[in-house]
N, C-alpha and C positions, 0 to 999 in steps of 0.2 A: 669845196670850205671842211667838210669832215675827214677829207685824205690830211690837211695841213695838221690838223688837232692830232689825227692818230701819228702822223710822222714826228710832232714835238712829244708827243707820251711815251712813243718808242726810243727818241732820243733820251728823255728822261731815265727812264727803266735801264739801258743801255750801260750806264757806269755799274748799278748795283748787279746784274748781270756778269759781267765782265768780274767783277770783285769774286763773287762764286765760284766761277769758272778757275781764277787765280788759286785760289783757297782749295777745291776739291782734285785739281789737277796735281799737283804734289803727292796727292793721296795715291791718285791712279797710278800714276807712273811710279813710285818706288819708293821714295824714302818714306813715306807715312803708310805703306800699302800694307805692315803688320796691323796696324791699327783697322782698318777694313777688313782686313783676315778676321781679325777679333772679332770686330760687328757681326759679320756673315757668321762664325762660329759661333756667336753669342745668341745669334736669331737660330741656328738651325737647332742649337742646344734647347730653347725655349722651344721649338716647334716639338722636337720629340721628349721633352717633358711635360709638356702639355698637356698629354692623357694622364699620366700620373696626377698630375695638379686637379685635371677635370672629374678625376675619381676620389681624389682626397676630397674635394670639395662637394661632390656630390654624397661621400659618407658625414660630412660635416653637416650635411643640411637635412638627411637623415636624422641625424643624431637631434638636432633644432627640434624636427617634427615630431619625434620620439618624444621629446622632453615635453613639448607643448602638450600634445596627449597625454604623457603621462601626470602631466600638472592637472587636469580637470580630476582624476582619477586620485590623486592627492588631495585636492579641494575637498571632492566628494567625500574622503574619508577622513578628512579635518571636521566635515560639518557633522558627518555621523558621530564621529569621535565627541564632538560639541554637544551634542544632542546626546547622547548617552550619559555623557558628564552631568549635564544637568538633571536627568533622571538620578544618576548617583547621588548627587547632591540634596535632590528632593529628599530619597532616601536616606541619607546619614542625619536629615533635618527630623525627618519623622521618628529614626532612632533615637535621637536623642531626647525630643519628646515625650518618646514613651518610655524610655528609661528617667528622665523627670518624675514622670507621672507614679511610675514603681518607685521611684524613691518616698515619692509625699506620702504615697499610699502603704508602706511600708517600716515608715522611720521609727513609728511606735509600737510597731509589732513588738518586738521583745518586752517591753512594757505590758502589753496586752496580754501575751503569753506567761510572764510572772503573776499579774491579775487574776487571771484563767486560774493557774495552779495552786496558787494561795486559796481557792475556794475548797481545794482538794486535801491541802495541808492539814491533817488530824494527827499533832505531835501529842496532843495532850490524851486521843482515844486508846483506850486498853481494849483489844479486841477478848470476847468472851470464848474461851475455850469450853468444848464440849465432848473433849477427849477426858478419857477418867484422870486422876490424877497421880494414880498409881502407876501409868504409865509415862515414864519420865523421859526419856530416849526416845521422842518419836521422829522418827526419819522419813517419813513419806505420808503426805496426804491422802486420807480415804473419803468416798461418798457413800455414803447410805440413801439405796433408791429403795420405794416402796410400789409396789407393783401388784396388778391381781397376779392371783396362783397360779403357776401352770399346770395344767393337769394332765397324764400319761394315759392314753387310752388302752385300754387291754384288749388283747384281740381275743374273741370267744375262740375255743378249738372245737372242731366240728368233732362229734362222737367217734364217727368212723376213722377217723384220720388219728386216733390218737397211738401213740406210740407202741411197737410190736417189741415183745422181748426177744432181740434178734441177739447174736452172740457177734464178736468182734469181726468174724470172719464173714457173715452175709452181710454186715453193713458195709464191708468193704466193697463186695461184690455189687453193693447198689451203689455205688459211687458210679461203677462204669454203665449198670446198663437201667439204669433210672429203677422205677417203682414197679 
C-alpha cells in the first residue's frame, strides 16, 4: 500500500522534474551557456571580493563601536557642561544681585558728598594773616616753631695739651710722625 502511494507521488512529481530538465538542458548544451558562464563568473567574483567586503564590514562595525563609545564621552561632556553652566548661571545671578545692591547703596552718594562738602564751604570766611602788612609779595609759606634752646657743650682743654709755639716746618713734620 505504501509502495502504491509512493509510485503515485513520483508520477505526480515527474512532469515538474521534466519541465526543469527541459529548461536547464539548453543552458547546459549551448545556446544559453553564456548565461551559466556569467553566473559562474559572478559567483567567482563574489567569492574573490568577499574578503574586501568582509574587511569593509569589519571597519564599519568598528566605526559604529567607536561612535557608541564616543557617545558615552560626549554624553558625559554634555552633562559636565550643563552642570558648569548651571554654576555659571548662579554666579551671574549673584553678580546681578550684587550690582543691584551696590547701585541701591551708592545712588545717593553724589548728594551725600555734596552735603558733606557743604559743611566745609567757607565762602564768607576771611583768613587772618599774621604776616606783616609790609610784606606785600609773599611767595612761600613759612612756619615758626618754638623749641627749647640747643646748647653747645664746650670741651675743656687740658693744660698740658696746650698748643706749643711751632713754626710751619715743625707742624708739617708732626703731621707724618705724630706727637
